C-alpha positions as CSV (number, residue, x, y, z in Angstrom):
1,M,56.2,56.7,-13.8
2,S,56.3,60.3,-14.8
3,D,52.8,60.1,-16.2
4,L,51.3,59.5,-12.9
5,P,49.8,62.5,-10.9
6,G,52.0,63.8,-8.2
7,W,49.7,62.5,-5.3
8,V,49.6,59.0,-6.4
9,L,53.1,58.1,-4.8
10,P,52.4,59.8,-1.6
11,L,49.1,58.3,-1.1
12,A,50.2,54.9,-1.8
13,L,53.2,55.3,0.7
14,F,50.5,56.3,3.3
15,V,47.7,53.8,2.6
16,V,49.6,50.6,1.9
17,P,51.6,50.5,5.1
18,L,48.5,51.3,7.1
19,L,46.6,48.5,5.3
20,V,49.4,46.0,6.0
21,A,49.5,47.1,9.7
22,L,45.6,46.5,9.9
23,V,45.8,43.0,8.5
24,V,48.7,42.2,10.9
25,N,46.9,43.3,13.8
26,R,43.8,41.6,12.9
27,L,45.2,38.2,11.9
28,F,48.3,37.9,14.2
29,R,47.3,40.1,17.4
30,G,43.7,39.8,17.4
31,R,43.0,43.7,17.4
32,R,40.7,45.4,15.4
33,G,42.7,48.8,14.5
34,I,45.7,50.9,14.7
35,A,46.3,53.5,17.7
36,S,45.6,57.0,16.2
37,I,48.8,58.3,17.2
38,W,50.6,55.8,14.9
39,V,48.4,56.9,12.1
40,L,49.2,60.5,12.7
41,T,52.8,59.8,13.1
42,W,52.9,58.0,9.8
43,F,51.1,60.6,8.0
44,V,53.4,63.5,9.3
45,T,56.4,61.2,8.2
46,V,55.2,60.9,4.9
47,C,54.5,64.4,4.4
48,W,57.9,65.4,5.7
49,V,59.7,63.0,3.2
50,F,57.7,64.2,0.3
51,A,58.0,67.7,1.2
52,L,62.0,67.0,1.1
53,V,61.4,65.3,-2.3
54,V,59.7,68.2,-4.0
55,I,62.4,70.6,-2.3
56,L,65.4,68.5,-3.8
57,R,63.5,68.2,-7.1
58,Q,63.4,72.1,-7.3
59,V,67.1,72.5,-6.2
60,R,68.2,70.0,-8.9
């Protein structure tokens, strides 16, 4: 996993759950998308988590 660029894991943790939410909304709820506030919330959450990961790696 160390040979992957640093942006792959944050991108995957942002994109994969959004794709799952899109599929669930489309198949089970009959909706065509996701509310933009939830996308923004998820983006900010992923950014905070990976900021903490970078800080903790530097401390170690």
